Each structure stands twice: as structure tokens, then as C-alpha cells.
TITOR-600589 format. One record per atom (N, C-alpha, C): chain; atom name; x, y, z. Coordinates in Angstrom, 3 decimals. Example, Ala and Ser with C-alpha at 12.3 -4.5 7.8 and 13.67 -1.06 7.14 Angstrom:
2
A;N;13.190;-5.690;7.800;
A;CA;12.300;-4.500;7.800;
A;C;13.200;-3.300;7.800;
A;N;12.850;-2.250;7.080;
A;CA;13.670;-1.060;7.140;
A;C;12.900;0.030;7.870;
//
This chain:
164
A;N;89.257;88.701;80.303;
A;CA;88.551;89.526;81.274;
A;C;88.881;89.072;82.697;
A;N;89.100;87.780;82.901;
A;CA;89.359;87.241;84.230;
A;C;90.612;87.847;84.855;
A;N;91.631;88.089;84.075;
A;CA;92.894;88.602;84.594;
A;C;93.108;90.069;84.229;
A;N;92.047;90.827;84.142;
A;CA;92.119;92.225;83.734;
A;C;92.345;93.101;84.965;
A;N;93.606;93.423;85.222;
A;CA;93.949;94.222;86.397;
A;C;93.359;95.630;86.324;
A;N;93.339;96.199;85.136;
A;CA;92.799;97.550;85.008;
A;C;91.310;97.564;85.375;
A;N;90.565;96.594;84.885;
A;CA;89.144;96.513;85.224;
A;C;88.957;96.273;86.722;
A;N;89.785;95.408;87.296;
A;CA;89.714;95.151;88.741;
A;C;90.006;96.428;89.528;
A;N;90.957;97.218;89.041;
A;CA;91.288;98.475;89.711;
A;C;90.111;99.440;89.668;
A;N;89.449;99.530;88.534;
A;CA;88.279;100.403;88.427;
A;C;87.164;99.927;89.358;
A;N;86.994;98.609;89.460;
A;CA;85.971;98.069;90.359;
A;C;86.301;98.401;91.814;
A;N;87.552;98.202;92.198;
A;CA;87.961;98.526;93.567;
A;C;87.788;100.014;93.844;
A;N;88.159;100.844;92.883;
A;CA;87.978;102.289;93.032;
A;C;86.511;102.659;93.169;
A;N;85.654;102.003;92.391;
A;CA;84.210;102.272;92.470;
A;C;83.661;101.871;93.836;
A;N;84.117;100.741;94.364;
A;CA;83.664;100.323;95.692;
A;C;84.082;101.332;96.758;
A;N;85.310;101.825;96.655;
A;CA;85.771;102.860;97.586;
A;C;84.962;104.133;97.450;
A;N;84.628;104.507;96.219;
A;CA;83.840;105.719;95.991;
A;C;82.425;105.571;96.544;
A;N;81.840;104.388;96.408;
A;CA;80.484;104.204;96.936;
A;C;80.474;104.333;98.450;
A;N;81.557;103.947;99.097;
A;CA;81.640;104.125;100.551;
A;C;81.604;105.606;100.895;
A;N;82.341;106.411;100.146;
A;CA;82.355;107.844;100.385;
A;C;80.964;108.428;100.145;
A;N;80.338;108.045;99.033;
A;CA;79.003;108.554;98.694;
A;C;78.001;108.148;99.778;
A;N;78.086;106.909;100.233;
A;CA;77.192;106.425;101.286;
A;C;77.315;107.281;102.548;
A;N;78.530;107.550;102.962;
A;CA;78.749;108.374;104.153;
A;C;78.269;109.801;103.957;
A;N;78.547;110.346;102.786;
A;CA;78.118;111.719;102.489;
A;C;76.595;111.803;102.521;
A;N;75.930;110.845;101.883;
A;CA;74.464;110.850;101.872;
A;C;73.882;110.683;103.276;
A;N;74.477;109.788;104.059;
A;CA;73.975;109.569;105.423;
A;C;74.059;110.858;106.242;
A;N;75.173;111.570;106.105;
A;CA;75.317;112.829;106.844;
A;C;74.381;113.897;106.283;
A;N;74.318;114.002;104.977;
A;CA;73.511;115.033;104.302;
A;C;72.013;114.864;104.596;
A;N;71.555;113.613;104.592;
A;CA;70.137;113.322;104.796;
A;C;69.804;112.997;106.250;
A;N;70.822;113.147;107.118;
A;CA;70.654;112.854;108.537;
A;C;70.096;111.438;108.747;
A;N;70.694;110.493;108.076;
A;CA;70.256;109.098;108.142;
A;C;71.294;108.253;108.886;
A;N;71.699;108.713;110.028;
A;CA;72.692;107.995;110.825;
A;C;71.987;107.081;111.815;
A;N;72.637;105.964;112.096;
A;CA;72.112;105.049;113.108;
A;C;73.288;104.431;113.847;
A;N;73.015;103.925;115.029;
A;CA;74.071;103.252;115.796;
A;C;74.549;102.017;115.041;
A;N;73.616;101.294;114.429;
A;CA;73.989;100.114;113.643;
A;C;74.920;100.511;112.503;
A;N;74.570;101.542;111.762;
A;CA;75.396;101.991;110.644;
A;C;76.758;102.480;111.098;
A;N;76.799;103.125;112.255;
A;CA;78.061;103.640;112.782;
A;C;79.027;102.521;113.132;
A;N;78.511;101.348;113.460;
A;CA;79.352;100.198;113.778;
A;C;79.562;99.336;112.541;
A;N;78.498;99.091;111.796;
A;CA;78.538;98.183;110.659;
A;C;79.377;98.728;109.501;
A;N;79.200;100.004;109.157;
A;CA;79.885;100.582;108.007;
A;C;81.407;100.499;108.120;
A;N;82.005;100.949;109.235;
A;CA;83.468;100.841;109.317;
A;C;83.958;99.390;109.318;
A;N;83.176;98.485;109.905;
A;CA;83.575;97.071;109.911;
A;C;83.582;96.509;108.497;
A;N;82.543;96.820;107.732;
A;CA;82.472;96.346;106.349;
A;C;83.558;97.008;105.505;
A;N;83.805;98.286;105.726;
A;CA;84.875;98.987;105.005;
A;C;86.224;98.314;105.259;
A;N;86.490;98.011;106.523;
A;CA;87.761;97.391;106.878;
A;C;87.876;96.013;106.238;
A;N;86.783;95.239;106.256;
A;CA;86.791;93.904;105.655;
A;C;87.017;93.984;104.143;
A;N;86.320;94.884;103.469;
A;CA;86.510;95.073;102.024;
A;C;87.956;95.436;101.728;
A;N;88.493;96.341;102.504;
A;CA;89.857;96.798;102.278;
A;C;90.865;95.665;102.489;
A;N;90.705;94.900;103.567;
A;CA;91.615;93.790;103.846;
A;C;91.550;92.759;102.729;
A;N;90.346;92.384;102.312;
A;CA;90.188;91.385;101.247;
A;C;90.776;91.900;99.938;
A;N;90.501;93.176;99.607;
A;CA;91.036;93.751;98.373;
A;C;92.552;93.792;98.358;
A;N;93.140;94.259;99.432;
A;CA;94.608;94.330;99.511;
A;C;95.202;92.927;99.485;
A;N;94.595;91.994;100.199;
A;CA;95.071;90.606;100.205;
A;C;95.083;90.042;98.784;
A;N;94.008;90.287;98.031;
A;CA;93.926;89.789;96.656;
A;C;94.998;90.427;95.774;
A;N;95.249;91.703;95.981;
A;CA;96.266;92.394;95.185;
A;C;97.658;91.867;95.515;
A;N;97.894;91.549;96.783;
A;CA;99.181;90.945;97.181;
A;C;99.333;89.577;96.530;
A;N;98.293;88.753;96.603;
A;CA;98.356;87.414;96.007;
A;C;98.580;87.511;94.501;
A;N;97.949;88.496;93.865;
A;CA;98.101;88.705;92.431;
A;C;99.531;89.118;92.081;
A;N;100.251;89.674;93.032;
A;CA;101.618;90.117;92.774;
A;C;101.694;91.535;92.230;
A;N;100.597;92.276;92.319;
A;CA;100.574;93.636;91.778;
A;C;101.215;94.661;92.699;
A;N;101.390;94.314;93.956;
A;CA;102.144;95.160;94.888;
A;C;103.138;94.259;95.608;
A;N;104.240;94.829;96.056;
A;CA;105.175;94.020;96.829;
A;C;104.507;93.500;98.103;
A;N;104.753;92.256;98.454;
A;CA;104.105;91.694;99.647;
A;C;104.304;92.536;100.907;
A;N;105.488;93.107;101.117;
A;CA;105.734;93.872;102.332;
A;C;104.743;95.026;102.455;
A;N;104.431;95.669;101.330;
A;CA;103.538;96.825;101.372;
A;C;102.118;96.389;101.739;
A;N;101.652;95.355;101.097;
A;CA;100.311;94.859;101.398;
A;C;100.189;94.371;102.827;
A;N;101.185;93.628;103.298;
A;CA;101.117;93.072;104.652;
A;C;101.202;94.161;105.718;
A;N;101.957;95.220;105.438;
A;CA;102.011;96.343;106.385;
A;C;100.618;96.962;106.540;
A;N;99.913;97.110;105.423;
A;CA;98.568;97.678;105.460;
A;C;97.597;96.719;106.152;
A;N;97.644;95.454;105.771;
A;CA;96.734;94.457;106.356;
A;C;96.965;94.323;107.860;
A;N;98.235;94.292;108.275;
A;CA;98.545;94.150;109.703;
A;C;97.942;95.296;110.507;
A;N;98.050;96.503;110.000;
A;CA;97.491;97.668;110.703;
A;C;95.974;97.551;110.798;
A;N;95.340;97.173;109.697;
A;CA;93.880;97.080;109.683;
A;C;93.378;95.986;110.636;
A;N;94.041;94.847;110.633;
A;CA;93.637;93.759;111.525;
A;C;93.861;94.170;112.981;
A;N;95.000;94.771;113.265;
A;CA;95.293;95.205;114.630;
A;C;94.242;96.181;115.140;
A;N;93.950;97.208;114.345;
A;CA;92.968;98.212;114.781;
A;C;91.580;97.598;114.868;
A;N;91.234;96.722;113.937;
A;CA;89.932;96.051;114.000;
A;C;89.773;95.250;115.275;
A;N;90.806;94.489;115.635;
A;CA;90.758;93.699;116.872;
A;C;90.771;94.597;118.107;
A;N;91.535;95.685;118.035;
A;CA;91.573;96.636;119.150;
A;C;90.183;97.231;119.394;
A;N;89.522;97.644;118.327;
A;CA;88.185;98.229;118.467;
A;C;87.177;97.186;118.942;
A;N;87.281;95.981;118.425;
A;CA;86.393;94.902;118.848;
A;C;86.581;94.610;120.338;
A;N;87.836;94.506;120.762;
A;CA;88.119;94.254;122.171;
A;C;87.667;95.394;123.060;
A;N;87.943;96.632;122.637;
A;CA;87.514;97.792;123.411;
A;C;86.004;97.844;123.564;
A;N;85.305;97.567;122.470;
A;CA;83.845;97.570;122.508;
A;C;83.327;96.472;123.428;
A;N;83.934;95.291;123.347;
A;CA;83.514;94.174;124.202;
A;C;83.743;94.491;125.679;
A;N;84.715;95.355;125.959;
A;CA;85.008;95.712;127.348;
A;C;84.281;96.979;127.794;
A;N;83.331;97.437;126.987;
A;CA;82.481;98.546;127.392;
A;C;82.889;99.918;126.906;
A;N;83.937;99.999;126.092;
A;CA;84.379;101.297;125.582;
A;C;83.257;101.942;124.775;
A;N;82.958;103.206;125.040;
A;CA;81.974;103.876;124.191;
A;C;82.563;104.094;122.796;
A;N;81.704;104.044;121.798;
A;CA;82.151;104.236;120.429;
A;C;82.620;105.668;120.249;
A;N;83.681;105.847;119.470;
A;CA;84.117;107.205;119.151;
A;C;84.282;107.314;117.642;
A;N;84.118;108.517;117.151;
A;CA;84.156;108.753;115.706;
A;C;85.584;108.642;115.185;
A;N;85.679;108.238;113.939;
A;CA;86.966;108.220;113.249;
A;C;87.433;109.667;113.122;
A;N;88.703;109.902;113.398;
A;CA;89.189;111.275;113.273;
A;C;89.466;111.614;111.801;
A;N;89.685;112.874;111.524;
A;CA;89.895;113.306;110.136;
A;C;91.123;112.654;109.522;
A;N;92.160;112.435;110.325;
A;CA;93.362;111.779;109.799;
A;C;93.051;110.348;109.375;
A;N;92.175;109.692;110.118;
A;CA;91.755;108.345;109.737;
A;C;91.021;108.347;108.411;
A;N;90.180;109.338;108.212;
A;CA;89.483;109.462;106.931;
A;C;90.471;109.763;105.807;
A;N;91.464;110.603;106.105;
A;CA;92.450;110.970;105.088;
A;C;93.296;109.772;104.659;
A;N;93.758;108.971;105.619;
A;CA;94.583;107.824;105.230;
A;C;93.752;106.812;104.448;
A;N;92.497;106.617;104.856;
A;CA;91.630;105.686;104.132;
A;C;91.437;106.154;102.697;
A;N;91.180;107.428;102.532;
A;CA;91.011;108.011;101.202;
A;C;92.276;107.797;100.370;
A;N;93.430;108.066;100.968;
A;CA;94.695;107.911;100.241;
A;C;94.912;106.460;99.802;
A;N;94.715;105.523;100.714;
A;CA;94.960;104.126;100.360;
A;C;93.904;103.561;99.422;
A;N;92.683;104.079;99.509;
A;CA;91.636;103.636;98.577;
A;C;91.928;104.121;97.155;
A;N;92.726;105.159;97.025;
A;CA;93.192;105.582;95.703;
A;C;94.478;104.865;95.314;
A;N;95.373;104.694;96.274;
A;CA;96.691;104.134;95.981;
A;C;96.614;102.705;95.456;
A;N;95.832;101.858;96.086;
A;CA;95.816;100.450;95.668;
A;C;95.250;100.241;94.269;
A;N;94.155;100.893;93.898;
A;CA;93.737;100.758;92.497;
A;C;94.793;101.287;91.519;
A;N;95.461;102.392;91.874;
A;CA;96.509;102.911;91.002;
A;C;97.669;101.931;90.884;
A;N;98.060;101.320;91.991;
A;CA;99.134;100.326;91.944;
A;C;98.712;99.099;91.138;
A;N;97.462;98.741;91.225;
A;CA;96.939;97.627;90.438;
A;C;96.979;97.958;88.942;
A;N;96.579;99.164;88.581;
A;CA;96.701;99.593;87.180;
A;C;98.165;99.638;86.780;
A;N;99.017;100.060;87.710;
A;CA;100.461;100.113;87.442;
A;C;101.058;98.761;87.115;
A;N;100.417;97.697;87.545;
A;CA;100.892;96.340;87.253;
A;C;100.193;95.756;86.021;
A;N;99.364;96.555;85.376;
A;CA;98.620;96.083;84.205;
A;C;99.363;96.455;82.930;
A;N;98.747;96.135;81.805;
A;CA;99.334;96.524;80.527;
A;C;98.667;97.780;79.964;
A;N;98.019;98.543;80.833;
A;CA;97.381;99.793;80.412;
A;C;98.452;100.761;79.909;
A;N;98.072;101.604;78.990;
A;CA;99.012;102.569;78.428;
A;C;99.533;103.569;79.445;
A;N;98.809;103.762;80.492;
A;CA;99.207;104.716;81.522;
A;C;99.668;104.036;82.810;
A;N;100.107;102.780;82.682;
A;CA;100.504;101.986;83.856;
A;C;101.644;102.640;84.644;
A;N;102.656;103.142;83.959;
A;CA;103.789;103.734;84.671;
A;C;103.352;104.949;85.486;
A;N;102.557;105.808;84.899;
A;CA;102.061;106.976;85.628;
A;C;101.185;106.570;86.799;
A;N;100.335;105.561;86.591;
A;CA;99.472;105.078;87.675;
A;C;100.308;104.506;88.810;
A;N;101.325;103.726;88.459;
A;CA;102.179;103.137;89.498;
A;C;102.886;104.229;90.298;
A;N;103.446;105.219;89.599;
A;CA;104.136;106.312;90.302;
A;C;103.181;107.091;91.194;
A;N;101.990;107.372;90.688;
A;CA;100.993;108.070;91.498;
A;C;100.571;107.212;92.686;
A;N;100.416;105.910;92.456;
A;CA;100.046;104.997;93.535;
A;C;101.061;105.007;94.670;
A;N;102.340;104.975;94.306;
A;CA;103.375;105.025;95.351;
A;C;103.426;106.390;96.017;
A;N;103.244;107.462;95.234;
A;CA;103.278;108.818;95.797;
A;C;102.143;109.039;96.795;
A;N;101.031;108.360;96.598;
A;CA;99.897;108.465;97.518;
A;C;99.961;107.378;98.592;
A;N;100.421;106.199;98.207;
A;CA;100.401;105.040;99.100;
A;C;101.357;105.119;100.278;
A;N;102.580;105.539;100.036;
A;CA;103.560;105.600;101.140;
A;C;103.110;106.600;102.207;
A;N;102.757;107.829;101.842;
A;CA;102.239;108.722;102.892;
A;C;100.955;108.193;103.534;
A;N;100.130;107.511;102.760;
A;CA;98.906;106.927;103.309;
A;C;99.197;105.898;104.389;
A;N;100.203;105.062;104.161;
A;CA;100.576;104.054;105.160;
A;C;101.156;104.721;106.407;
A;N;102.005;105.707;106.205;
A;CA;102.569;106.423;107.356;
A;C;101.441;107.056;108.175;
A;N;100.510;107.679;107.497;
A;CA;99.378;108.300;108.171;
A;C;98.501;107.261;108.873;
A;N;98.350;106.081;108.257;
A;CA;97.534;105.037;108.885;
A;C;98.146;104.588;110.206;
A;N;99.465;104.459;110.247;
A;CA;100.117;104.064;111.497;
A;C;100.095;105.201;112.520;
A;N;100.183;106.428;112.044;
A;CA;100.087;107.565;112.969;
A;C;98.712;107.586;113.630;
A;N;97.662;107.306;112.858;
A;CA;96.320;107.281;113.461;
A;C;96.176;106.109;114.410;
A;N;96.825;104.997;114.104;
A;CA;96.772;103.848;115.013;
A;C;97.386;104.224;116.360;
A;N;98.478;104.965;116.327;
A;CA;99.131;105.400;117.563;
A;C;98.189;106.295;118.376;
A;N;97.374;107.074;117.691;
A;CA;96.415;107.946;118.376;
A;C;95.231;107.136;118.924;
A;N;94.786;106.118;118.173;
A;CA;93.610;105.348;118.588;
A;C;93.875;104.461;119.804;
A;N;95.075;103.925;119.942;
A;CA;95.354;103.003;121.047;
A;C;95.057;103.644;122.404;
A;N;95.608;104.825;122.718;
A;CA;95.283;105.408;124.019;
A;C;93.805;105.787;124.163;
A;N;93.135;106.119;123.058;
A;CA;91.701;106.419;123.136;
A;C;90.926;105.178;123.554;
A;N;91.297;104.030;123.011;
A;CA;90.616;102.787;123.376;
A;C;90.908;102.453;124.835;
A;N;92.163;102.538;125.235;
A;CA;92.535;102.246;126.621;
A;C;91.775;103.165;127.577;
A;N;91.726;104.449;127.268;
A;CA;91.006;105.399;128.110;
A;C;89.510;105.078;128.139;
A;N;88.952;104.706;126.996;
A;CA;87.535;104.353;126.940;
A;C;87.207;103.136;127.777;
A;N;88.083;102.137;127.749;
A;CA;87.870;100.931;128.553;
A;C;88.015;101.262;130.035;
A;N;89.028;102.039;130.375;
A;CA;89.204;102.435;131.785;
A;C;88.008;103.237;132.286;
A;N;87.519;104.140;131.460;
A;CA;86.346;104.927;131.835;
A;C;85.122;104.061;132.036;
A;N;84.940;103.083;131.166;
A;CA;83.789;102.177;131.286;
A;C;83.896;101.372;132.565;
A;N;85.082;100.901;132.881;
A;CA;85.277;100.125;134.116;
A;C;85.054;100.991;135.351;
A;N;85.549;102.232;135.289;
A;CA;85.376;103.144;136.420;
A;C;83.899;103.470;136.656;
A;N;83.137;103.467;135.577;
A;CA;81.705;103.750;135.678;
A;C;80.863;102.491;135.884;
A;N;81.545;101.360;136.064;
A;CA;80.845;100.124;136.360;
A;C;80.136;99.492;135.175;
A;N;80.586;99.789;133.959;
A;CA;79.994;99.163;132.783;
A;C;80.464;97.723;132.741;
A;N;79.509;96.792;132.703;
A;CA;79.876;95.377;132.694;
A;C;79.974;94.875;131.261;
A;N;80.754;93.824;131.087;
A;CA;80.945;93.239;129.765;
A;C;80.217;91.933;129.636;
//
């Protein structure tokens, strides 16, 4: 059970699904808060980084693929942290950001199953790559969009005299 990649993949997939359900419920029940708007994406990013890191260490995905994903997540996390510390107003994740997250939250569990001895490992691996590569491209495209938004937010805060 300790080295059961298929079970680990299902657990990772379930954690990703609970994030989606949590967000859907918060919007549906109008249970949004400033704390949740900051805390939820931070926890999501941390879960994702830790999960991908573990999968890389396990050898279930090529290191280059995992590190490309981790590097983007760490960069954007630090960018948002720095922007917020400098007075940038919070802005919502765009739809493309949600789409890439959804894609990668499916791709990594599939790639993990693809490295297992499950009967459907080959299909899972192929599906994981078919979803994962576009997901990574989309993640970097959203990063390119977020950088100027953060810069503009910090400049706006400074122009309005927001102190840090």
C-alpha cells in the first residue's frame, strides 16, 4: 500500500476535486471572504507544488516536466506575494488560469497512474501527456498575462499613495 501509485493518484485527484467543489460551493452559497480569496489559492498552490515535487522524486514523471511546473508556480506565488506586499490590490484568477489548473490537476494523477502497474497505465499516461503539455503551455501563457497585471497594480498603489 505504501508504494501504490494508483491509490496515490486517486488521492491527488480527490484533493483537486475537493478544491473545485469548495470553490463551486462558495460561489453558489455566496460564502466568499477576503481571507478565503487569499488563503484558498495559496493553499492550492502549496498542495500542487508538494504533490508535483513528490511525483518527481518518485520518478513517475520526467524531472524536466515537474520542475517546469514547479518553477512557474513558485515564480507566480512569489510575484503575487511581492505585489501584495507592495500594495497591489487583489485580482481574480482569469479563466485561463482556472483552465490550466484544471488540466494539470488531471494530468499529474494520470501520469502517476501511467507509472503504475494498473491495467490501464498506458492509456492513463497517454491521456496525462495529452492534457499535461497543453496545460503547461497554458500555465506559462497565464504567467505572461499576470506579470503586467501585478506591475500595473503595484504602480497604481504607489500612485495612490498606498504604503507598504
